[in-house]
KOLTIRO-666081 format. One line per field, with one value per atom (N, C-alpha, C, O): atom name; x, y, z. Coordinates in nm, 2 decimals. Example, Ala and Ser with C-alpha at 12.3 -4.5 7.8 and 13.67 -1.06 7.14 Angstrom:
<rs>
name <- c(N | CA | C | O | N | CA | C | O) .
x <- c(1.32 | 1.23 | 1.32 | 1.42 | 1.28 | 1.37 | 1.29 | 1.34) .
y <- c(-0.57 | -0.45 | -0.33 | -0.33 | -0.22 | -0.11 | 0.00 | 0.11) .
z <- c(0.78 | 0.78 | 0.78 | 0.85 | 0.71 | 0.71 | 0.79 | 0.80) .
</rs>
This chain:
<rs>
name <- c(N | CA | C | O | N | CA | C | O | N | CA | C | O | N | CA | C | O | N | CA | C | O | N | CA | C | O | N | CA | C | O | N | CA | C | O | N | CA | C | O | N | CA | C | O | N | CA | C | O | N | CA | C | O | N | CA | C | O | N | CA | C | O | N | CA | C | O | N | CA | C | O | N | CA | C | O | N | CA | C | O | N | CA | C | O | N | CA | C | O | N | CA | C | O | N | CA | C | O | N | CA | C | O | N | CA | C | O | N | CA | C | O | N | CA | C | O | N | CA | C | O | N | CA | C | O | N | CA | C | O | N | CA | C | O | N | CA | C | O | N | CA | C | O | N | CA | C | O | N | CA | C | O | N | CA | C | O | N | CA | C | O | N | CA | C | O | N | CA | C | O | N | CA | C | O | N | CA | C | O | N | CA | C | O | N | CA | C | O | N | CA | C | O | N | CA | C | O | N | CA | C | O | N | CA | C | O | N | CA | C | O | N | CA | C | O | N | CA | C | O | N | CA | C | O | N | CA | C | O | N | CA | C | O | N | CA | C | O | N | CA | C | O | N | CA | C | O | N | CA | C | O | N | CA | C | O | N | CA | C | O | N | CA | C | O | N | CA | C | O | N | CA | C | O | N | CA | C | O | N | CA | C | O | N | CA | C | O) .
x <- c(-2.83 | -2.76 | -2.64 | -2.66 | -2.52 | -2.45 | -2.34 | -2.24 | -2.38 | -2.28 | -2.31 | -2.26 | -2.39 | -2.41 | -2.33 | -2.27 | -2.30 | -2.22 | -2.10 | -2.02 | -2.04 | -1.96 | -1.89 | -1.77 | -1.98 | -1.94 | -1.90 | -1.79 | -2.08 | -2.03 | -1.88 | -1.82 | -1.89 | -1.70 | -1.60 | -1.51 | -1.66 | -1.49 | -1.51 | -1.40 | -1.61 | -1.53 | -1.50 | -1.41 | -1.57 | -1.51 | -1.40 | -1.32 | -1.35 | -1.20 | -1.05 | -0.93 | -1.23 | -1.17 | -1.11 | -0.99 | -1.20 | -1.22 | -1.10 | -1.02 | -1.09 | -1.00 | -0.79 | -0.69 | -0.84 | -0.77 | -0.68 | -0.57 | -0.80 | -0.76 | -0.74 | -0.66 | -0.81 | -0.78 | -0.68 | -0.68 | -0.59 | -0.39 | -0.34 | -0.26 | -0.36 | -0.36 | -0.31 | -0.20 | -0.41 | -0.49 | -0.37 | -0.29 | -0.34 | -0.29 | -0.09 | 0.03 | -0.14 | 0.10 | 0.08 | 0.14 | 0.00 | -0.05 | 0.03 | 0.14 | -0.09 | -0.04 | 0.09 | 0.16 | 0.14 | 0.24 | 0.37 | 0.44 | 0.36 | 0.44 | 0.40 | 0.44 | 0.25 | 0.23 | 0.40 | 0.48 | 0.39 | 0.50 | 0.42 | 0.44 | 0.32 | 0.27 | 0.20 | 0.08 | 0.25 | 0.31 | 0.12 | 0.08 | 0.05 | -0.08 | -0.19 | -0.26 | -0.17 | -0.22 | -0.20 | -0.22 | -0.17 | -0.07 | -0.15 | -0.23 | -0.11 | -0.21 | -0.29 | -0.32 | -0.43 | -0.58 | -0.58 | -0.63 | -0.53 | -0.59 | -0.52 | -0.56 | -0.41 | -0.41 | -0.52 | -0.53 | -0.56 | -0.68 | -0.82 | -0.90 | -0.84 | -0.91 | -0.99 | -1.08 | -0.84 | -0.82 | -0.83 | -0.95 | -0.78 | -0.82 | -0.98 | -1.04 | -1.01 | -1.16 | -1.19 | -1.18 | -1.23 | -1.21 | -1.23 | -1.33 | -1.11 | -1.07 | -1.16 | -1.21 | -1.17 | -1.22 | -1.38 | -1.39 | -1.48 | -1.63 | -1.59 | -1.67 | -1.51 | -1.51 | -1.51 | -1.63 | -1.42 | -1.38 | -1.52 | -1.56 | -1.55 | -1.71 | -1.79 | -1.86 | -1.80 | -1.88 | -1.87 | -1.98 | -1.70 | -1.66 | -1.71 | -1.75 | -1.71 | -1.69 | -1.86 | -1.86 | -1.95 | -2.13 | -2.14 | -2.18 | -2.07 | -2.07 | -2.03 | -2.10 | -1.95 | -1.92 | -1.99 | -2.02 | -2.03 | -2.18 | -2.31 | -2.37 | -2.28 | -2.45 | -2.40 | -2.48 | -2.30 | -2.19 | -2.26 | -2.34 | -2.15 | -2.17 | -2.37 | -2.42 | -2.38 | -2.53 | -2.61 | -2.71 | -2.57 | -2.58 | -2.60 | -2.68 | -2.50 | -2.46 | -2.49 | -2.47) .
y <- c(4.45 | 4.26 | 4.25 | 4.13 | 4.30 | 4.34 | 4.38 | 4.32 | 4.47 | 4.55 | 4.44 | 4.47 | 4.30 | 4.25 | 4.16 | 4.11 | 4.09 | 3.98 | 4.00 | 3.93 | 4.12 | 4.16 | 4.17 | 4.14 | 4.23 | 4.20 | 4.08 | 4.02 | 4.00 | 3.88 | 3.72 | 3.66 | 3.73 | 3.78 | 3.80 | 3.73 | 3.95 | 4.03 | 3.96 | 3.93 | 3.93 | 3.86 | 3.70 | 3.64 | 3.66 | 3.50 | 3.50 | 3.40 | 3.65 | 3.60 | 3.62 | 3.59 | 3.70 | 3.82 | 3.61 | 3.58 | 3.53 | 3.39 | 3.33 | 3.27 | 3.37 | 3.21 | 3.23 | 3.17 | 3.41 | 3.44 | 3.35 | 3.29 | 3.39 | 3.40 | 3.17 | 3.11 | 3.13 | 3.00 | 2.91 | 2.79 | 3.03 | 3.02 | 3.06 | 2.98 | 3.13 | 3.22 | 3.07 | 3.02 | 3.02 | 2.88 | 2.77 | 2.71 | 2.73 | 2.59 | 2.69 | 2.66 | 2.76 | 2.80 | 2.88 | 2.97 | 2.82 | 2.87 | 2.65 | 2.58 | 2.64 | 2.47 | 2.44 | 2.45 | 2.42 | 2.40 | 2.45 | 2.38 | 2.59 | 2.58 | 2.51 | 2.54 | 2.39 | 2.36 | 2.19 | 2.15 | 2.17 | 2.08 | 1.91 | 1.85 | 1.87 | 1.84 | 1.78 | 1.78 | 1.69 | 1.69 | 1.64 | 1.66 | 1.58 | 1.49 | 1.65 | 1.69 | 1.71 | 1.87 | 1.94 | 2.06 | 1.92 | 2.02 | 2.00 | 2.08 | 1.86 | 1.82 | 1.82 | 1.82 | 1.82 | 1.77 | 1.94 | 2.01 | 1.97 | 2.17 | 2.18 | 2.22 | 2.13 | 2.20 | 2.12 | 2.16 | 2.05 | 1.97 | 2.04 | 2.06 | 2.07 | 2.16 | 2.34 | 2.40 | 2.33 | 2.45 | 2.38 | 2.38 | 2.34 | 2.29 | 2.27 | 2.33 | 2.19 | 2.19 | 2.30 | 2.33 | 2.39 | 2.48 | 2.61 | 2.68 | 2.60 | 2.68 | 2.65 | 2.74 | 2.49 | 2.44 | 2.52 | 2.59 | 2.45 | 2.51 | 2.68 | 2.73 | 2.73 | 2.91 | 2.90 | 2.90 | 2.89 | 2.86 | 2.79 | 2.83 | 2.69 | 2.70 | 2.78 | 2.81 | 2.86 | 2.95 | 3.04 | 3.10 | 3.12 | 3.28 | 3.19 | 3.26 | 3.04 | 2.99 | 3.07 | 3.17 | 3.02 | 2.99 | 3.14 | 3.18 | 3.23 | 3.39 | 3.46 | 3.56 | 3.43 | 3.41 | 3.43 | 3.51 | 3.23 | 3.26 | 3.30 | 3.30 | 3.33 | 3.45 | 3.60 | 3.68 | 3.64 | 3.81 | 3.80 | 3.86 | 3.65 | 3.66 | 3.67 | 3.72 | 3.62 | 3.59 | 3.68 | 3.63 | 3.82 | 3.93 | 4.03 | 4.12 | 3.97 | 4.09 | 4.09 | 4.19) .
z <- c(0.73 | 0.88 | 0.76 | 0.72 | 0.68 | 0.67 | 0.78 | 0.82 | 0.80 | 0.96 | 1.07 | 1.18 | 1.07 | 1.20 | 1.16 | 1.25 | 1.00 | 1.02 | 1.01 | 1.08 | 0.91 | 1.00 | 1.10 | 1.13 | 1.17 | 1.37 | 1.38 | 1.40 | 1.35 | 1.36 | 1.36 | 1.45 | 1.23 | 1.11 | 1.23 | 1.29 | 1.26 | 1.33 | 1.46 | 1.51 | 1.55 | 1.67 | 1.64 | 1.69 | 1.58 | 1.54 | 1.50 | 1.51 | 1.44 | 1.49 | 1.56 | 1.58 | 1.58 | 1.81 | 1.84 | 1.86 | 1.83 | 1.89 | 1.83 | 1.89 | 1.71 | 1.66 | 1.68 | 1.65 | 1.78 | 1.79 | 1.91 | 1.93 | 2.00 | 2.16 | 2.13 | 2.18 | 2.06 | 2.01 | 1.99 | 1.99 | 1.96 | 1.90 | 2.02 | 2.06 | 2.08 | 2.30 | 2.31 | 2.27 | 2.35 | 2.44 | 2.35 | 2.43 | 2.24 | 2.16 | 2.22 | 2.21 | 2.26 | 2.23 | 2.46 | 2.52 | 2.50 | 2.55 | 2.63 | 2.65 | 2.63 | 2.65 | 2.59 | 2.69 | 2.52 | 2.51 | 2.65 | 2.72 | 2.64 | 2.78 | 2.95 | 3.06 | 2.90 | 3.07 | 3.07 | 2.98 | 3.18 | 3.19 | 3.11 | 3.00 | 3.25 | 3.13 | 3.05 | 3.08 | 2.93 | 2.80 | 2.73 | 2.62 | 2.87 | 2.83 | 2.87 | 2.79 | 3.00 | 2.95 | 2.86 | 2.89 | 2.79 | 2.72 | 2.62 | 2.57 | 2.55 | 2.47 | 2.45 | 2.34 | 2.59 | 2.55 | 2.53 | 2.44 | 2.62 | 2.60 | 2.39 | 2.29 | 2.42 | 2.30 | 2.15 | 2.03 | 2.17 | 2.07 | 2.07 | 1.98 | 2.24 | 2.24 | 2.13 | 2.08 | 2.17 | 2.12 | 1.97 | 1.94 | 1.90 | 1.77 | 1.73 | 1.64 | 1.79 | 1.79 | 1.75 | 1.63 | 1.85 | 1.85 | 1.74 | 1.70 | 1.72 | 1.64 | 1.45 | 1.38 | 1.42 | 1.40 | 1.31 | 1.21 | 1.41 | 1.50 | 1.43 | 1.36 | 1.45 | 1.50 | 1.29 | 1.26 | 1.15 | 1.12 | 1.01 | 0.90 | 1.09 | 0.98 | 0.99 | 0.90 | 1.14 | 1.11 | 1.07 | 1.03 | 1.05 | 0.94 | 0.77 | 0.68 | 0.75 | 0.65 | 0.63 | 0.56 | 0.66 | 0.74 | 0.67 | 0.56 | 0.79 | 0.72 | 0.62 | 0.58 | 0.57 | 0.40 | 0.29 | 0.21 | 0.33 | 0.28 | 0.17 | 0.06 | 0.32 | 0.29 | 0.28 | 0.23 | 0.32 | 0.29 | 0.11 | 0.04 | 0.06 | -0.08 | -0.21 | -0.31 | -0.13 | -0.15 | -0.04 | 0.01 | -0.01 | 0.00 | -0.13 | -0.16 | -0.20 | -0.28 | -0.42 | -0.49) .
</rs>
Protein backbone atom coordinates (compact mmCIF):
# COMPACT_ATOMS: atom_id res chain seq x y z
CA UNK A 1 0.00 0.00 0.00
CA UNK A 2 2.85 2.38 0.77
CA UNK A 3 4.20 2.21 -2.79
CA UNK A 4 0.72 3.02 -4.14
CA UNK A 5 0.52 6.03 -1.84
CA UNK A 6 3.92 7.19 -3.04
CA UNK A 7 2.78 6.84 -6.67
CA UNK A 8 -0.44 8.74 -5.92
CA UNK A 9 1.55 11.48 -4.18
CA UNK A 10 3.91 11.71 -7.17
CA UNK A 11 0.99 12.02 -9.63
CA UNK A 12 -0.55 14.75 -7.50
CA UNK A 13 2.78 16.54 -7.45
CA UNK A 14 2.87 16.39 -11.24
CA UNK A 15 -0.70 17.72 -11.39
CA UNK A 16 0.35 20.58 -9.12
CA UNK A 17 3.11 21.41 -11.61
CA UNK A 18 0.55 21.44 -14.43
CA UNK A 19 -1.60 23.86 -12.43
CA UNK A 20 1.37 26.17 -12.13
CA UNK A 21 1.95 25.92 -15.88
CA UNK A 22 -1.72 26.78 -16.54
CA UNK A 23 -1.45 29.73 -14.16
CA UNK A 24 1.63 31.03 -15.96
CA UNK A 25 0.14 30.45 -19.43
CA UNK A 26 -3.00 32.32 -18.43
CA UNK A 27 -0.88 35.34 -17.60
CA UNK A 28 -0.04 35.54 -21.32
CA UNK A 29 -3.66 35.88 -22.41
CA UNK A 30 -4.54 39.25 -23.90
CA UNK A 31 -7.84 39.58 -22.05
CA UNK A 32 -7.20 40.29 -18.36
CA UNK A 33 -10.59 38.88 -17.36
CA UNK A 34 -9.90 35.57 -19.16
CA UNK A 35 -6.47 35.45 -17.58
CA UNK A 36 -7.92 35.99 -14.13
CA UNK A 37 -10.48 33.21 -14.54
CA UNK A 38 -7.90 30.63 -15.62
CA UNK A 39 -5.50 31.67 -12.88
CA UNK A 40 -8.21 31.36 -10.26
CA UNK A 41 -9.19 27.90 -11.53
CA UNK A 42 -5.55 26.82 -11.43
CA UNK A 43 -5.25 28.06 -7.84
CA UNK A 44 -8.41 26.21 -6.75
CA UNK A 45 -7.15 23.00 -8.37
CA UNK A 46 -3.75 23.43 -6.73
CA UNK A 47 -5.40 23.88 -3.32
CA UNK A 48 -7.37 20.66 -3.77
CA UNK A 49 -4.25 18.81 -4.90
CA UNK A 50 -2.31 20.03 -1.86
CA UNK A 51 -5.15 18.90 0.40
CA UNK A 52 -5.04 15.42 -1.14
CA UNK A 53 -1.25 15.34 -0.79
CA UNK A 54 -1.61 16.24 2.87
CA UNK A 55 -4.08 13.40 3.42
CA UNK A 56 -1.71 10.94 1.73
CA UNK A 57 1.16 12.15 3.91
CA UNK A 58 -0.95 11.63 7.03
CA UNK A 59 -1.85 8.08 5.95
CA UNK A 60 1.77 7.25 5.16
CA UNK A 61 2.93 8.58 8.55
CA UNK A 62 0.26 6.46 10.25
CA UNK A 63 1.68 3.33 8.60
CA UNK A 64 5.19 3.86 9.96
